[in-house]
N, C-alpha and C positions, 0 to 999 in steps of 0.2 A: 209484534214487537221481535226487532233485530237482535238474534245471538249469533255468536261468531267464536271461532275456536279454530286454535295451531295443534299436528300434530307431525313427528316427523318419523319417518319410519328411515335408517339404514338401507341400502339393497345387500340383498344376499347372493352370494355370485355359488354356484351348484358346479364341484366337482366330480360327483358320481351318485348314482343314487340306484333303486331298487325299488320296485310299483309294489304297495303292499295296500290294493282296493279292494282285493276277494281274498274269499275263504280257502279255505284248504280244497273244499270241493269243487272250487270254481266259479261261486257264483257272487254276487256284488256285494259288499261288508257293509251291511243296511245302514247302522250307526256311522255316521260319515266324520265322528269323535275319533274314532277309532281305526282309520282308512287315512294312508298317507304314502309317508315313503319310507325307506331308511335312506342314511347319504351322509353327504357330509362335505363340508364349500368353507365360504369365508365371508364373514359380513365388515362390510365396508365402508366408511365415513361418507363418501357419494350414494346420496339416494333420492328418496321422495318427500317435498315438501307440502303437506298437503291444509290447503283453508277451508272451512266451509262456514256458510252462513246458512242461518236456518228462520224462516217467519211461516208466521200460520196463515194460510192459505185456503180456499175453500175443499181442494180433494188433496192426496199426494203428489207432489212433483219433484223429481229427481232428474237436475242435471252437472253435468259431467265438463270438466274443459281440462285439459290435458296441455301444457304451454302456452297456455292464456288461447286455444283454439275449442271452441267446440268437440266433443266426441264422443257422440251419441254412442258407439262401441262400445264405451268402457262397461263391458257385461259385470266383472267381479268385484268393482265399484258399489254398481246400480246395488248389484246383492246385497250387499252390504250396508245400503243405505234402505233398500226398504223393509230389509230385517227389523233393523231399528226404527224406523216410522212405522209401521204395525204395532208396535208398542206403547203408543204415545198414546192420550185420549183423547186427542183431536189434530186432525190434516195438517200439512208442514210441505212448507214449501224446502227440497234441499238445495242448494248450491255447491257442489265442490270442485276447487281448484287444485289439481295435481302441477307442481313445479318435480321435474323429471331429470335428475340430473346424471342420468345412466341411460344405456340404449335398451329401447325396447324391443322384447324378442328377438334376445340375443342371449339367453341365459346369466341374464342380471339382476330379475327377481322381482321385477319393480312393478308386474302385478300385487304380488304378497306384499310388497311397500304400502303401494297403494289402497293395497285393500284394508292391511291392520293399522296406519296412521286417519285413513277415512273414518274406519270405527272409533278412536279413541278420539278422535277430534268429534264428530256426531256424538259422541255417547256425553263429551262437557258439554255443547252445544245445547242438550235435549235436557241435559241434569239427569242423565242415567247415572253417569259416575262411576261405568264398569268398571272393575281389575280389568288388570294386565293381561290375566288369563280369559277370561268372561268375553272381551274383546278379540283374543285370539281365535277362540272356537267360533265367535261369528267369521273373521277374516278365514279362518282356515276353512270351514267346511263353504263359506262363498269360490274361495278356489277349485275346491274339486270338484264342486258343483258344475261348477264356469268353464271346467276340463284347462285353465290357465296354471296348475301347477296342483301340487302334491303335500308336500310339505316343507316349506320354506319358510312360512309365518312363526314356529314354532325358534326355530332357530334365529330370525332376524330379532328377534323379542329378546333372546340372550344375550348376541353377540361374539363374535371372534373367530376362532377356528373351530368349527362344531362336528361332533361325528351323531349324528342320530341313529342309536343301535335301537331306538323300536318304534313304530312309526304312531301316529295320531296328530288329535291337538293338543297345542299346548299343554293342555292339564292334564294329558295322556301319555305323550311320547317321552321316549326316554332318550335325553338331550345331553352330549360331557361334549367337553371343550379341550382343547389342545392348549397349553400355554404359546402366548404369542408376548411379545413386549413393544412398546412403542418404537423400537427402533423398523421393525417388522413393514414392509409396503407391500402393495398388491401393486402390479403394474399390469394392466391387461389390453387387448387389443383387440377388436370388434370387424369383423369383417364383413357377414349379414346376418338379418333378423331368419329365425327359424319358427314357426308358431309353435307352441307347446302343443295344443290340440293336435296339430296335422301328427306327432312322435308317438302323442298317445294312443292313437285311432291306429296305427300298424304293430299287428298281431305280430310279425317277425322280429321288430324294432323292442316289443315288451318282450319276448322270449328272451333275446339276448342280453338285452338289461339286468332283466331279472335274476339271470345266469350267473352274470358276475358282478353284480351288483351285493348281493349278500356275500360272497367268498370275498369282494376287496373291500365293507364291512370288517370281518373277522380280520383280516389280513394288515389292515391298522390299528385294533383295537392289540392285536399280539407285540404289534411295536409301534407304541403310540409316538412317534417323533414327526416333527414335523417334513425332515426329508420323507421319509419312508410314507409319508402322507401324499406326496405329491407322487414319488414314483407310483405309487399305489393309483393313483386317483388316472395319470396318464395313459395304465396301463389297461384301467379299466378302457378309457375312451377308444383307447387301440381295437380290443376284443370286444367291445360291443357294436363298434362298424361304426362311432359316429365320426374317426379322424378323415379328415380330410389332405391333399397334398397340401396347400396353405395353411392349414394349422399343425400337421408336421413339422412345416418345415419352421413355424413362427413360435414352437417349445423349442427347435430346437437352438435357436438362436438364442430363446431367454439362455437358457441354460450355458450355451457358449459364450455368452455376455456376463454370466457371474449369477446368475439366478441359483435359488436353494432348489428349485423346479420349477414344473412348468406345467400345465393340464388344459382342457378344453372346458368351455363352458357348457352345462348342461342344462339348458339345450340351445345350439346357437350355435353357428360356423365364426367361434371366438376363443381366446385363450385366455388366460389369467396366469400370470408365474410369480411366484413367490421369492422375492427379493427383503433385502437390507437398502439403509441410507445410503450405503456405501455404493451398491450397485445398481438401484433402482433406474439411476439415469441410463446408465449403460446398456442395460433390458429396454428402455424406451426408444434410445437410439438405433437398437439392432433391430426392432421392431418397423421402426420408421423408413428404412433400407424397402421393405416391403408395404407400407400400407402408409396412407395421409395423416399428419399428425393430429388434426379432429379426429382420427380413431381408435385412438391411445390416451388413457387416462394413466396417472397414478395417484393412486389414494393411501389414505393409511388402514390399519383392521379397526373396525368399530365395535367396542367393548360395553357399550351403555347398551344398546337395544333400542328398538322405537318408545319414544317419547313425547308428552306433551309436553306444547310450546306457551310461552305464554302469550 
C-alpha cells in the first residue's frame, strides 16, 4: 500500500550565533536535546516543500531527491527517516522529494527545513501523528549529529524574527520573537556556498563565534528593536571574522539603498537585508550592481512556521 504526505518548512536565515554543544568543563553535551545554539535570525516564506511516499518492502530503504535529482549525500534527511522507520513494526521504503527554494549551503537553513518537513511528512505517512515538538526533536538531533546545523529547527517551527536565548531542541530552547509586520521584506544576496561542517570543525572559528555570540544576544535583548538587531548582527559578523570584502560591500549598498539594516548569513558568503515594501526593490537593484539577478531574492517573513500540507 502506497501512502503519501506533504509538508512545507520556511527557510531560516541565521544572523548571528553562539555554539552550545559543550559543557562548562569542555566535554560534549551527552543529551543532544540540550545542545544547540543561541542566536537570532529571520524565518522567510521561501523554503523547502517536501513530499514523501512510503510503501512496504522487504527491508528499510531510504531515497532522497533534491529538486528532482537523486541526492545520496542528504545525511540529515536520511537521519530523520532512519529514526522514524526504526519505529515501525514492518520494513518500509521511503522516498523523499525536497523542492528547495533557497540557495543550499549559504546560511538559509535548508538542511533544517528539509529535516523538519521530512519529519512531519513521514510522521503523517507512517500514521505516527507526531506533534510539532516531537517531530522537531527528531530533526534537531539529526542536524547536530550530521553537523549541518545547531539550532535552526526551533526557530523555523515558530517563524518571524527570532532570538534563541537558550539552546536546545524545540521543547527545551527558549525562543523569543521581535515583532514584524506584513510590510517587512527580506532581500538576500548569495555569493557562494560554505559547508557548515567545515566552519564547526575550526577551533579558532568556534572560539571567535562563542566570544561574540553571547554578547550579541545580550546586546539585542537589552534593546530589542529591529534596528538594533541588524546593527548587532552585522557587528557580530565582523568581530567573528566572517565578513569578506564582497559581503561588506553588499551590506553597505543595502543600507545606502534604504534598508533598515543588513547582516551576513551564518554561515555562508551571503547577506540579508531587512527592508520594507517601499525599499525592497531599491535594495535588490543595489545588489544587482554586484551580483547576477539569479543570486538575489526578495521574500516576506514567515510567521506560520513548518506545517503539514494537504
